[in-house]
Structures are given as C-alpha cells and as structure tokens.
N, C-alpha and C positions, 0 to 999 in steps of 0.2 A: 281214688279210683285205682284198682289194681291193673297191672300190666297184663295184657293177654298174650300168652306165649304157649307154644306146644313143643313136644318132642315126639319123634316117631322111632319106634323100635323096628328095625328091618335089617335083615342080613347080619344079625348078631352085633349090631351097634346102634347107637342113638344118633339121630340127626336133630338139631335144635332149630326151631323156627321162631322168629320174632316179627317177620313181615310177611304179608300174604304172597309177595312175589317169590320169597324163598320156598314157600310151600308148593307153588306151581312149578318151580324149577326142579324140586325133588321128585315130582311125579311125572316127569317127562321131558324136561328141558336140558338134558345133558347126555353125553355119550357113555352110557353105562347100562346096567340092567334096568329095564322098565319096572316101575313099581306101581301098585294100585293101592287103594285104601284097604282092600282085603289082604294085601301082602304085609301090612304093617299094623302096629298097635299105636294109636295116638294117645298121648297123655297131655293133659292141660296143666299149666303152671298154677299153683294155688295162690300165688301172690305173697307167700310166706317164705322165709329163709330159716335154715336150721341154725344151731348155735355156732357153727363154723362159717356162716355166710353163704352156704350152698342153697340154691333154689330147690324148693320142695314141689314135686310133680305127683300127679296120680301115679299109682304103681310103686311109689317109693315105700320102703319099709322103714318105719321111724320108731324111735323111743320118745315118749312124752315124759319128761322129768318133772317130778313133784318136788315140793320144798324139802321133803325128806329124801335125801339122795339114795336111800336104800330102796325106795319105791319108785318104780317106773312101769309104764304100760308100753307094750309093743303092738304095732298094728300096721296095716296096709292103708295107704291114703287112697280114698275113693271119692267120687262125686255122687251125690244123691239128689235127683231132680225134685222129689217131694219136699226136701228141706232147702233146696236152692243153695247148696253149699257142700264143702268138702268135709269129710269125717275120717276117722280111723278107729281102731279097736273099740268094740262094743258100742258102736254108733256115737262116739264122742265127737262133737264138733271141734273144729280147729279155729284158733283165734290168734291175734297178734300179741297177746299178753302171756303166752305160754312158751316154754323152752322146748324145742324139738331137736332131735338128732337123727339124721339119716344114717341108717346102718346097712342099706342095700336097696335092691329093687326086685320086683317079681320076675324079671326076665333073666337076670344074671345070678341071682342068689336063691337059696331055698326059702321060699316065702312061707310064713305061718298060714295055716288055713284059717279062714274067717268067714 
C-alpha cells in the first residue's frame, strides 16, 4: 500500500505534508499569512521515486527512460480519476518497474504543454 502524502505550492515554495495535523497547521495554525485551498496548489505523492530516490508528485516534470538510452519521453505527472491512477506524457501510466527522472516541476520550471 502506498504512503499518502501531499505537497502544497504557495508563496513560491513547497510545503510537504505527511500527517493530517500538518495540513491543518499549514492552513491556519501559525503566525504567518493565512492560506486557503484556493491560495495554493495541492499535489499528491505518486508512491514512486525517481532514479535518484526523490519522491515523484503530481506536477513534476519527468523523463521516462527506455532500455535504449537514446530514447526517453518527457511529461508532466497528473492524476486521472477515470483510470484511478497517475500518468504522464501521452497518457502513459506509471508503474514501479520503470526508471523515471525528475527534471523539474510546473511551478518553478518551464513546463511542456500537454
């Protein structure tokens, strides 16, 4: 079973959540600017890590490496309800038997259109 985690993009930085109480704290339990769900973009953890051990979240821009190192696909990680899962580039599903590499995210980098 995969671990349920989120990150929130707000005020030009990410805040990572692994426990519900962290989420509640972020949205009103501290002395700082109040945030609401409309002020930030939430991304869910896919349960996968890239080739460097970095957790892959929705909104990450990744390379999918094929056995031929000259060939790789680039795409944005998204969640699709009708497939009940995460996908990237050309509606390709993501799985644990594939090598991925995070090369950026849609908030800090120039994302390819998809």
